[in-house]
C-alpha atoms as one frame of an Amber mdcrd trajectory, in Angstrom:
protein
   0.000   0.000   0.000   1.088   3.594  -0.521   2.226   5.601   2.505   0.954
   9.163   3.018   2.590  11.821   5.184   0.231  14.436   6.640   1.543  17.846
   7.874  -0.392  20.343  10.000  -0.066  24.056   9.211  -1.886  27.355   9.723
  -4.120  28.907   7.065  -1.645  31.626   5.948   1.184  29.115   5.717  -1.147
  26.801   3.834  -1.938  29.509   1.255   1.750  30.264   0.718   2.517  26.557
   0.465  -0.226  26.007  -2.074   1.097  28.897  -4.214   4.612  27.483  -4.053
   3.377  24.035  -4.972   1.443  25.394  -7.953   4.515  27.246  -9.241   6.654
  24.126  -8.751   4.081  21.944 -10.515   4.054  24.374 -13.451   7.821  24.208
 -13.757   7.820  20.418 -13.454   5.070  19.998 -16.035   7.058  22.164 -18.458
  10.160  20.055 -17.925   8.111  16.867 -18.311   6.597  18.135 -21.547   9.997
  18.999 -22.988  11.361  15.567 -22.012   8.198  13.853 -23.236   8.364  15.486
 -26.691  12.015  14.480 -27.098  11.125  10.867 -26.324   8.136  10.501 -28.631
   8.439   7.101 -30.338   9.458   6.831 -33.961   6.515   6.066 -36.209   3.763
   7.955 -34.406   2.541  10.111 -31.543   1.483   8.852 -28.146  -2.240   9.160
 -27.559  -3.734  10.878 -24.519  -2.826   8.709 -21.513  -5.360   6.813 -19.420
  -4.987   6.289 -15.664  -2.848   3.544 -14.125  -6.044   2.021 -12.748  -7.656
   1.911 -16.195  -4.548   0.294 -17.683  -4.371  -2.301 -14.906  -8.031  -3.065
 -15.496  -7.252  -3.740 -19.177  -4.496  -6.198 -18.206  -6.851  -8.097 -15.906
  -9.547  -8.124 -18.588  -7.068  -9.718 -21.017  -6.260 -12.319 -18.344 -10.008
 -12.911 -17.893  -9.690 -12.654 -14.101 -12.846 -13.677 -12.285 -14.151 -13.353
  -8.738 -12.599 -15.747  -6.195  -9.650 -16.628  -8.445  -6.181 -16.482  -6.910
  -3.916 -13.962  -8.646  -0.176 -13.950  -7.936   1.620 -10.780  -9.043   5.382
 -11.394  -9.183   7.518  -8.250  -9.180  11.083  -7.304  -8.270  13.040  -4.507
  -6.650  13.950  -2.927  -9.994  10.315  -2.491 -11.095   8.165   0.498 -10.166
   5.768  -0.719  -7.426   2.911   1.352  -8.867   2.451  -1.406 -11.480   1.984
  -4.276  -9.005  -0.063  -2.040  -6.689  -2.399  -1.014  -9.520  -2.892  -4.647
 -10.561  -3.516  -5.640  -6.929  -6.117  -2.916  -6.401  -7.994  -3.715  -9.612
  -7.978  -7.458  -8.861  -9.471  -6.657  -5.458 -12.189  -4.651  -7.214 -13.020
  -7.809  -9.192 -13.343  -9.746  -5.888 -10.410 -11.954  -6.815  -7.741 -12.897
  -4.251  -4.514 -11.128  -5.287  -1.073 -11.526  -3.691   2.006  -9.456  -4.546
   5.311 -11.342  -4.326   8.332  -9.023  -4.388  11.785 -10.500  -4.967  15.281
  -9.373  -5.828  15.785  -9.250  -9.594  17.154 -12.514 -10.970  20.582 -12.573
 -12.641  19.688 -13.504 -16.253  16.713 -13.177 -18.572  15.145 -16.631 -18.652
  16.622 -17.579 -15.280  14.736 -19.091 -12.349  13.098 -17.192  -9.471  13.657
 -18.265  -5.828  11.844 -21.386  -4.643   9.199 -19.536  -2.549   8.270 -17.511
  -5.638   8.026 -20.688  -7.722   5.666 -22.189  -5.133   3.455 -19.104  -5.166
   3.301 -19.168  -8.970   2.410 -22.857  -9.089  -0.514 -22.350  -6.691  -2.203
 -19.514  -8.611  -5.073 -19.428 -11.083  -3.529 -16.356 -12.734   0.117 -15.247
 -12.740   1.164 -11.706 -13.705   4.883 -10.911 -13.982   5.806  -7.196 -13.953
   9.544  -7.872 -13.476  12.699  -6.212 -14.799  14.407  -9.494 -15.782  12.358
 -11.966 -17.804  10.724 -15.080 -16.331   9.096 -15.927 -19.665  11.418 -18.789
 -20.552  11.890 -20.128 -17.023  10.981 -23.631 -15.912   9.030 -21.988 -13.076
   6.610 -20.312 -15.471   6.247 -23.488 -17.541   5.425 -25.473 -14.391   2.872
 -22.924 -13.193   0.921 -23.402 -16.431  -0.033 -26.920 -15.351  -2.819 -25.362
 -13.279  -2.760 -21.650 -14.100  -2.558 -19.082 -16.890  -0.115 -16.202 -17.152
   0.346 -12.720 -18.554   4.010 -11.781 -18.946   4.922  -8.118 -18.294   8.719
  -8.040 -18.507  10.447  -4.627 -18.220   7.034  -3.026 -17.888   7.012   0.721
 -17.186   4.171   2.684 -15.551   3.547   4.687 -18.747   2.865   1.408 -20.576
  -0.300   1.137 -18.460  -1.401   4.471 -19.887  -0.727   4.423 -23.642   0.796
   2.533 -26.556   0.278  -1.150 -27.283  -2.026  -1.795 -24.327  -4.656   0.406
 -26.007  -5.012  -2.073 -28.912  -8.166  -4.043 -29.630  -6.734  -7.453 -28.701
  -9.858  -9.314 -29.766  -9.510  -7.787 -33.245  -5.808  -8.680 -33.608  -6.312
 -12.214 -32.278  -7.635 -13.600 -35.585  -4.612 -12.438 -37.581  -2.186 -13.677
 -34.939  -3.796 -17.127 -34.976  -3.642 -17.204 -38.794   0.101 -16.502 -38.764
   0.681 -19.149 -36.101  -1.206 -21.668 -38.242   0.910 -20.758 -41.287   4.073
 -21.346 -39.255   2.743 -24.701 -38.046   2.007 -25.791 -41.615   5.348 -24.539
 -42.930   8.586 -26.417 -43.542  11.132 -23.756 -44.536  11.225 -20.085 -43.540
  13.364 -17.288 -44.950  13.525 -13.804 -43.452  15.143 -10.854 -45.213  15.350
  -7.081 -44.789  16.566  -4.144 -46.856  19.220  -3.641 -44.155  20.853  -6.943
 -45.119  19.252  -9.718 -43.067  19.147 -13.061 -44.869  18.306 -16.009 -42.620
  16.886 -19.429 -43.455  15.656 -22.116 -41.073  13.664 -25.325 -41.005  10.392
 -25.186 -39.069   9.195 -28.573 -40.292   7.114 -30.276 -37.605   7.248 -27.337
 -35.203   4.085 -25.717 -33.834   3.543 -22.003 -34.359   2.591 -20.135 -31.190
   0.088 -17.284 -31.011   0.773 -14.786 -28.224  -2.423 -12.775 -28.591  -2.264
 -10.829 -25.332  -5.279 -12.861 -24.176  -5.394 -15.881 -21.841  -8.575 -17.675
 -20.900  -7.713 -21.068 -19.392  -5.004 -23.017 -17.574  -1.995 -23.778 -19.736
  -2.119 -20.500 -21.669   0.386 -17.698 -21.346   0.927 -14.557 -23.346   2.891
 -11.361 -23.365   1.331  -7.897 -23.147   1.162  -5.477 -24.932   3.224  -7.553
 -27.363   1.094  -9.472 -29.851   3.161 -11.975 -31.809   3.224 -15.280 -33.658
   6.408 -17.244 -33.150   8.033 -20.574 -33.850  11.128 -22.386 -32.654  13.258
 -23.585 -35.589  14.650 -27.079 -35.685  17.942 -27.166 -33.853  21.070 -26.794
 -36.018  19.139 -25.537 -39.074  19.252 -21.708 -38.885  21.852 -20.229 -41.261
  22.698 -16.692 -42.308  23.165 -13.113 -41.183  20.751 -11.021 -39.120  20.932
  -7.210 -39.025  19.412  -5.868 -35.819  18.356  -2.322 -36.728  15.390  -1.853
 -34.366  16.070  -2.803 -30.768  17.706  -5.105 -28.260  15.447  -4.371 -25.279
  17.728  -5.986 -22.703  20.816  -5.127 -20.678  20.095  -1.419 -20.950  20.745
  -1.478 -24.719  17.367  -0.396 -26.165  16.977   1.225 -29.586  19.673   0.655
 -32.192  21.778   3.520 -33.563  20.516   4.207 -37.091  23.915   3.859 -38.790
  25.478   1.101 -36.698  23.170  -1.917 -36.298  24.125  -5.080 -34.463  25.110
  -7.987 -36.726  24.460 -11.623 -35.766  26.323 -14.349 -37.634  24.490 -17.675
 -37.449  25.803 -21.100 -38.447  24.157 -24.493 -37.892  21.580 -23.045 -35.514
  24.096 -21.231 -33.321  25.040 -17.556 -33.038  28.793 -17.576 -33.702  29.459
 -13.831 -33.571  27.757 -10.604 -32.458  29.235  -7.255 -33.489  28.304  -3.597
 -34.034  25.795  -1.323 -32.398  28.467   0.934 -30.903  29.395  -1.759 -28.414
  25.880  -3.196 -28.019  26.838  -6.373 -29.879  29.760  -7.027 -27.560  27.573
  -6.299 -24.526  25.053  -8.947 -25.605  27.815 -11.445 -26.473  29.507 -10.928
 -23.104  26.219 -11.313 -21.198  25.517 -14.678 -22.824  29.115 -15.772 -22.383
  28.965 -14.852 -18.684  26.293 -17.507 -18.067  28.858 -20.197 -18.869  26.197
 -22.028 -20.850  26.945 -22.725 -24.543  23.223 -23.296 -25.118  22.796 -19.568
 -24.596  23.830 -19.048 -28.232  21.126 -21.370 -29.620  18.790 -19.799 -32.193
  15.597 -20.419 -30.269  12.882 -18.368 -31.916  11.549 -16.463 -34.880   8.945
 -13.999 -33.572   6.666 -11.735 -35.636   5.226  -8.506 -34.164   1.519  -7.849
 -34.830   0.238  -5.052 -32.572  -0.596  -1.924 -34.630  -0.547   0.262 -31.489
   2.952  -0.718 -30.294   5.866   1.656 -30.981   9.638   1.245 -30.819  10.631
   2.852 -27.520  13.410   0.573 -26.269  11.130  -1.455 -23.962  10.864  -5.194
 -24.533   7.173  -5.968 -24.818   6.351  -2.713 -26.590   9.151  -3.164 -29.143
   8.585  -6.871 -29.828   4.921  -6.247 -30.609   5.449  -3.601 -33.307   3.622
  -4.778 -36.433   6.000  -5.557 -39.288   9.022  -6.251 -37.117  10.538  -9.643
 -36.394  12.844 -10.803 -33.645  15.332 -13.600 -33.227  15.345 -15.285 -29.824
  18.673 -16.620 -28.555  18.942 -19.271 -25.796  16.131 -21.309 -24.253  13.520
 -22.693 -26.662  11.623 -25.233 -24.538   8.716 -22.857 -23.763   8.301 -22.279
 -27.503   8.296 -25.887 -28.690  12.043 -26.378 -29.078  14.356 -28.765 -27.245
  17.048 -26.497 -25.787  17.103 -25.373 -22.155  19.618 -22.594 -21.516  20.474
 -20.246 -18.674  19.201 -17.222 -20.596  16.995 -15.983 -23.424  17.465 -12.695
 -25.299  15.543 -11.238 -28.246  16.894  -8.928 -30.949  14.519  -7.020 -33.242
  14.585  -6.128 -36.964  12.529  -3.501 -38.789  10.370  -3.903 -41.918  10.940
  -7.588 -42.543   9.990  -9.831 -45.433   9.012 -13.373 -44.458   8.621 -16.209
 -46.950   7.388 -19.638 -45.830   7.544 -22.466 -48.375   7.641 -19.963 -51.227
   4.665 -17.900 -49.991   5.261 -14.323 -48.827   3.514 -13.688 -45.490   5.114
 -10.307 -44.714   6.427  -7.890 -47.366   8.689  -5.051 -46.216   6.876  -4.839
 -42.904   3.350  -5.231 -44.281   1.409  -8.216 -42.881  -0.250 -10.053 -45.780
  -2.054 -12.881 -43.994  -5.460 -11.982 -42.538
């Protein structure tokens, strides 16, 4: 709960204080506006923000939270508590039984939370994860889906409750996302290219396409939010080529890519063999994976396709990954996506304006989604 400090003062002092506060608020709002304008996302303007409460209510609606359900909200000490508090308060309004579990941030994206957190997750009907370091590809989340459903909220920021991808019509985008997932399931060979120089091929024969629609309705389902994506895990050892990351690596404090110095991934036999560029960003990602001591961390785990028309590239994971017309390559763990590799980490790297061809049929052309 929030703490409030109350001060007693006389009426004249109160009037002076109110005047001072109003002047200060005016100055602060001017500074905020200037900062806000500088940070407007590429590709569009932010819409008028809604309240944190309204945004939290949208998240719970997408999770289809009902009265008397147990809701475990896992957060960490690097995440603004207003997010977990807003979710808690709105779940209470729905007459559900919410619990906030706060932990120290885990060491690696895709790593495991402490045992008490795992136990709380496995006992819940609904799991929400506003954390700074991803639990998406952890064994703990996979285990919790035996009896529950989950909405993943990695690297979530308070402003993401107010605007951007969360304002999408998720029921409207669900049909297209499911169609892409079905096309990936039916496919055998996928090729992804970009004008920036990406040229990557992989076998997806026999693998199931996954639809992360932002909606979960029953036990066993999990999705990201506001990211809407279809993804697939390629057959191990089959991905070959070069990937130019010119959009974002929303991990490790990297964020948006410099326009003239993208990160370059070299991929051979399903493994990332080199990461360069990005004004040091490539080396930072390489070193982070290397630091896990797990060679599986370089496995090409995922091809993900962004499908949320309201998401914008802002350097935040689940906003960036959802941008319609982008694609991302996942590196590391693939078991939660239908692959066979368990690693100590999982990182995604995002490309702009992709072209995707599956078995000779073009599904995305220069960032335009062609499958309805």
